[in-house]
N, C-alpha and C positions, 0 to 999 in steps of 0.2 A: 840492194843492201842499205842504201842511204835512206829509203822510205820507212824501214822498220822502226828505228828509234822514235820518230814522232808518233807512230801508232801506239807503241807501248807506253809512251808518256801520256797520251790521251786516256788510255784505259786506266792507268794509275790514278790520274786526277779524278775520274768518275768514281772509282772505287773508294777513294778517300772521302768524297762528298756523300756517298751513300752511307758510309760508316758514321759520319758525323751526324746525319739526320736520324739514324736509328738510335744513336746513343743520346740524342737530345731529349727524348721522352723520359729518360731515367735520371738525367742530371738537371732538369729544369728547376729553377728556384721557386719556392712558394712564399706568399700566396700568388696565385695567378690573377691576371687582370681579366675580369669577366667580359664577355662579348657585349659590345654596345653600351658600355658604361655600367653604373650600378656598383654594388659592393663587390669587392674582389673575391675571387674564388679561393677557397681554403681547403685544407685537408683535415679539418677537425670541426666538431660541433658538440654542443652540450645536450644531454638527454635529461629532460625534467623528471624529477622524482615522482611527480604527481600523475604520470602517465599510467595507464593500465598495464598489467604485466605483459600482455601480448604485444603492445606497442613498444614497451621497453626492450623485449627480446628481439623484435624486428629491427629497431634502430641500432641496437648493440651489435647485431650481426652485420648490418650495413656498414657500420663504422670500421669493422675489421677489414673491409675491402678498400679503404682509402689508400691512395697511392698506387693501386694496381694499374698497370699500363693499359691503354686501349688496344684492342685487337678485334677486328671485324670477325664475327662468328665465334669468338673465344668465350669460354665458360669457366675458366679457372684463374688462379692467382698469377699465372704467367701472362695473361692478357684476357680481357673481357670487353664485350660491347655493352650498349645500354640495356637491351632487353635481357642479355645473359646475366647481367648484374641483378636485375629484378627477380628472375626465376630462381637464382641461387640463394638470394636473401630470404625469399618467402619459403623455399623448400627447406633450408637449413634451420630457420628460426621457428616456423609454425607447421612444417610438413604440409604446406599447401602448394599444389602443382599448378603452374600458370602456362599459357601458350608461349611459344618461343619468340615470335616477332612482336615488335611494339604495336603494330596495327592490329594484330590479333588480340593483344592484351587490352587495347582500347575497347574493342567490341565485347570482350569478356567482362569488363567492369561495369558497374552501375554508374550512370553519369552523375556528376556533381558540379555545383557552381564553385568557382575559385574560393569564395568566402566560406564554403562548407568543408574545406579540406581539413583533415586532422592528420597528425603524424602517422605515417605508414601508408597513406593513400598514394595513388599514382597520378602523375601529371604528364600530359602528352603534348608534343610539338610537331609541326610540319616544317622541317628545316630544308626540304628539297624544293625543287621548282614546282612540283605538284602540291596540291592542298591535302594530300593524304598524310596520315601520321607516320613519322619516320624516326622519332626520338621519344624516350621515356625516362622519367626520373622518379625517385621516391621522395615524397614530401617529408621533411624532418621538423617542420615548425619554424616560426619566426620568419616566414616568407622565403625559406630556403629549401633546396632539394639536393639530394645526393644522386649523382649520375655518372656514367662513363663518357667523358668528353673526348672527342677525337684529338683535341689539342693537348689536353692535360691529364688524360686518364680518369680515374675515379676521383672526383672532387665534389665540393659543396658549392653550389652557385645560387645567386639571387634570382628568384623567378620574376622579380619586378624590374630586372635590367631591360634595356631597350630591345636587345636581341630576342630574349625569351618572351617579352610581351608581344613583339611583332609576330613571332612564330607560334604563339600559343594556340593549341588545337582543342583543348578540353582537359577535364580531370575526371577521375573515376575512383570508386572504392571496390575492393574485393569483398564480395558478400560474405564469404566464409570468415574472413578476418573481422569484419564488423559484427558478425554473429557471435564470435568468440568474446569480443569486448562486451556486448550486451549481456551475454550469459554471466560473465565474470562480475559485471556491475550489479546484476540482479542478486547474485549470491552474497555480495558484500553488503547490500542494503537490507537483506532479509535477516542478517544476524542481529540478535537482541543487543541493545546498548548496555544492559545491566542484567545481572543474574537475580532471579527470584528464589527465595528459599523453598525447598520442596519438603514434603512430609518426611522423606527418609533423612534429609539433612537435619531437620529439626529433631528427629528421633535420636540421631547420633549425638547431637549436642545436649540432649536431655531437656529440651524445651518442648512445651505443648504446642500442638498445631492450633493456630488461631482460628476461631470460627469465621465462617464466611459472613460478610457484611453486605448489606444493601447499599447502593450508591447514596451518598449524602445529599440531602436537599437543602441543607442549611446555607445561608448567604455566605459569600466569599469572606474568609477571615474569621468566621464564627463557628464554634464547635457545636455539635448537636448535644442537647442535654440528656440524651439517652442513646443506647446502642440498639441497632436494628438487626435482628437475626431472622433468618428464614424459617418457616414452619413446614413440616412435612405433610400435615393433614389438617382439615378444618375441624373445629370443636363440635362435638355432638350435642344435640339438644337434650337438656336435662329434663327428666320426668318427675323429679322430687319437688314438692310444693315449696314455693319461695317463702322464706321466713324473714321477719323483721324484728329487730331488737331481741334476737335469740329466742323468739317465741314461734311455735309452729303455726303455719297458716291454717285457718279453719277449712273444713270440707265445704264443697259447693252446696249452697242452699237451694233446694228445689221448692217449687210452689206446691204446697199440699193443703188439703182441706181438713181442718181439725174442729171438733165440736166445741162450742162455747156455751156457758150457762144461759138459760133463758132469762129475759128481762120482762118487765111488766107489759110492755107493748106486744101485741100479737105479730107485729112486723118482724120479719127476719132481720137480725142485726149481725153485722160482720165486724170483726175487730182486725185491725192492721197493726202489726208490730214490725219494727225495723231492727235488724241485726247488723252491726257494722262488720265489714270484711276488711282484713288487713291485706294489702297487696304489696307488690314489689315497688321499688323506688320509681320505676318508670310510669306506674299507674297512680291515679289519684284515688283518695278514699271514697268509697261509695257504699250505699246501703241497699240491701235486697229485701223487699217486703215479704213477710210471711203472712199469708192470708188464711184465715180460718172462718168457718161459717157453720151455723147449725139451725136447723128449723125445729122449733119446739114440738111440732105435731108429728114430724117424720121420725120414725125410729131408726130407719136405715141411714147410712152416711150418704150425704149428697154427692153428686158427681162434680167433676171439675167445672163443667159449664154452669151448673146450678149455683156453685159457690161464686163464680164470677158475676153472675147476674145479681146475686144477693148483695155482693159488695157494691155494684153499681147502683142498685136501688137504694141502699143505705146512704151512699154518698149523695144521691139526689135529694133524699128526704132530709138529710142533715142540712143541705144547702137551703132547702125550702124553709126549714125551721129557723135557721139563722136569719133568713130574710124577714120572716113574720115576727120574730122577737124584736127586731129593730123597730 
């Protein structure tokens, strides 16, 4: 009977110690001192307004888990471990399902350098004796991550502290998450910066639709002295004779042989007359000779070849006469 009181006393002491350890996770003061120096762990962080909507939703969901106690294998607000926090945040914010363990999540992600991290990416650590991944956190920017720590529950820690630099095992991005951001950025950049008036809008306001204009080729700062408008078809070539000074252009003069009165000489004489032709502005004035010839002996009209020969002979004889008279 004398041995029972000491045994009961020992059991009471152990029970009190266990109760104090269990409650310490809920009553710990914040901020927590980070492992191995660096900035102290906190239970708050700011979300920049410039982030894409997917990143904003992801970090906003992660912030709701701050203060949740650590529980190995846990997946709810009563207790959660590091990988359980990650799968809950991605599933609730973006409906993206990830593997359960931190090592599987590392293999699932596309590798990144630490300087390529953006808010929402994952960062991995090998905290055990082996070099395999055993811990994961969600990068929130400014060199910090949110994770479920065994000592403080869900907190925000400095990834450049000595402990996390020493145990750093790599970083990665979830491809579906990055694809959502790229698609959202493409849509925002494709929107026009200003509205252009449409034909229906001009019609409703009572304004006429402005004609389409060709690009201006005037120097910078100078206006064109004329307006350029597009044409729908090329101009057709006109068959009407060109007139100058409001006078009709004469018909085309053809070379014909006309009889001329006989002269004293028996030689065939040809007369050459010149008729001016008025042409368009692009052509210079020219004269087209009208040749006529007649033989006094022939009653029939000479042919064109005979008329040409007569003209040539006449010209030769005139040239000879002018030489002899000198």
